[in-house]
MARKOL-699888 format. One record per residue (C-alpha): residue in one letter; x negated, y negated, z. Coordinates in steps of 0.5 Angstrom, whole numbers. Layout:
<nodes>
 r     u     v     w
 A     X     Y     Z
...
</nodes>
This chain:
<nodes>
 r     u     v     w
 M   -30     9     7
 L   -27     8    14
 S   -29    14    19
 Q   -26    15    26
 R   -25     7    28
 Q   -19     3    27
 A   -18    -1    21
 F   -14    -6    24
 R   -13    -9    32
 N    -8   -13    35
 R   -10   -20    37
 P    -3   -21    41
 R    -5   -28    44
 Q    -7   -31    37
 G    -1   -27    34
 L    -6   -24    29
 I    -9   -18    27
 E   -16   -17    26
 I   -19   -13    20
 C   -24    -8    22
 L   -26    -5    15
 D   -33    -6    14
 D   -36   -10     7
 H   -35    -4     3
 D   -28    -2     5
 R   -26    -9     4
 L   -29   -10    -3
 L   -26    -3    -5
 I   -19    -6    -3
 A   -19   -12    -6
 D   -22    -8   -13
 L   -16    -3   -12
 A   -11    -9   -11
 G   -14   -12   -18
 Q   -13    -5   -21
 F    -6    -5   -19
 R    -4   -12   -22
 S    -7   -10   -28
 L    -3    -3   -28
 L     3    -7   -26
 S     2   -12   -32
 E     2    -6   -37
 G     8    -3   -34
 D     8     3   -39
 D     4     8   -34
 P     8    14   -32
 A     5    14   -25
 L     9     7   -24
 Q    16    11   -24
 R    15    12   -17
 L    15     5   -15
 Y    22     4   -18
 P    26    10   -15
 N    32    12   -18
 A    38     9   -14
 Y    43    14   -17
 P    40    20   -19
 D    47    23   -22
 H    49    17   -26
 P    43    15   -31
 E    47     9   -34
 H    48     6   -27
 N    40     7   -26
 V    39     3   -32
 E    44    -3   -29
 Y    40    -2   -22
 G    33    -3   -25
 Q    35    -9   -29
 L    38   -12   -23
 V    32   -11   -18
 H    25    -9   -23
 D    23   -16   -24
 D    24   -18   -17
 L    20   -12   -14
 L    15   -13   -19
 R    14   -21   -17
 G    14   -18   -10
 R     8   -13   -11
 L     4   -19   -15
 E     5   -24   -10
 A     3   -18    -5
 I    -3   -17    -9
 E    -5   -24    -9
 V    -5   -24    -1
 V    -9   -18    -1
 E   -14   -21    -6
 A   -15   -27    -2
 T   -15   -24     5
 A   -20   -18     4
 Q   -26   -22     7
 E   -22   -26    12
 P   -23   -24    20
 S   -16   -23    21
 L    -9   -23    18
 S    -2   -26    20
 L     4   -21    21
 D     6   -24    14
 Q    -1   -22    11
 L    -1   -16    14
 N     6   -14    11
 A     3   -16     4
 W    -2   -11     5
 I     2    -5     7
 T     6    -7     1
 V    -1    -6    -4
 V    -3     0     0
 S     4     3     0
 G     4     2    -8
 L    -3     5    -9
 R    -2    11    -5
 L     4    12    -9
 V     1    11   -16
 V    -6    16   -14
 G    -1    21   -11
 T     3    21   -17
 R    -3    22   -21
 L    -5    27   -17
 D     2    31   -17
 V     1    32    -9
 S     6    34    -4
 E     7    34     3
 Q     4    41     3
 D    -2    40     0
 E    -9    39     4
 F   -15    36     2
 D   -20    40    -2
 P   -27    37    -2
 E   -29    43    -8
 A   -24    40   -12
 E   -25    37   -19
 D   -21    31   -17
 A   -24    31    -9
 P   -26    23   -10
 M   -19    22   -12
 Q   -16    26    -6
 S   -21    22    -1
 L   -18    16    -4
 L   -11    18    -3
 W   -12    20     4
 W   -16    14     6
 L   -10     9     3
 A    -5    14     7
 M   -10    12    14
 L   -10     5    12
 L    -3     5    11
 D    -1     9    18
 E    -6     4    22
 A    -3    -3    18
 V     4     0    20
 T     2     2    27
 A    -1    -5    28
 A     5    -9    25
 S    10    -5    29
 H     7    -8    35
 Y    10   -15    34
 L    17   -12    33
 P    22   -14    38
 D    23    -9    44
 P    31    -6    42
 L    32    -5    49
 T    30   -12    51
 P    37   -16    51
</nodes>
């Protein structure tokens, strides 16, 4: 997995974001995207609940209505993003829209893995733990997400420029 080098590099003149992942990492993210699709398609895994948070914590009946309104759109958006990740994992660079699809997929994967591990912000990586490989994956996804968001942020308009 990625170590001490950038996952993404901006190419502003071309309006692209270069993917700086090695072949192993590219295959890993494509494989994880496929696994994510399978998990979403099954739809009954408790770890998926983090992807569909309660909009009304104090009103369960409103949450049911809200879920009925947004669930299919959220699912469709994630499935479309997965298609983009799988199609671009071996490409040299991404458009901003493609990078946003990567952000959607990596963020969703991170939430699912974190839920499975039952981690909190206070938890630290323990290389001796039984679930160390999953912890390592979680931290890798977090790093990848951070770098993708950082790369995307370079294309946001400057709020101080009229």
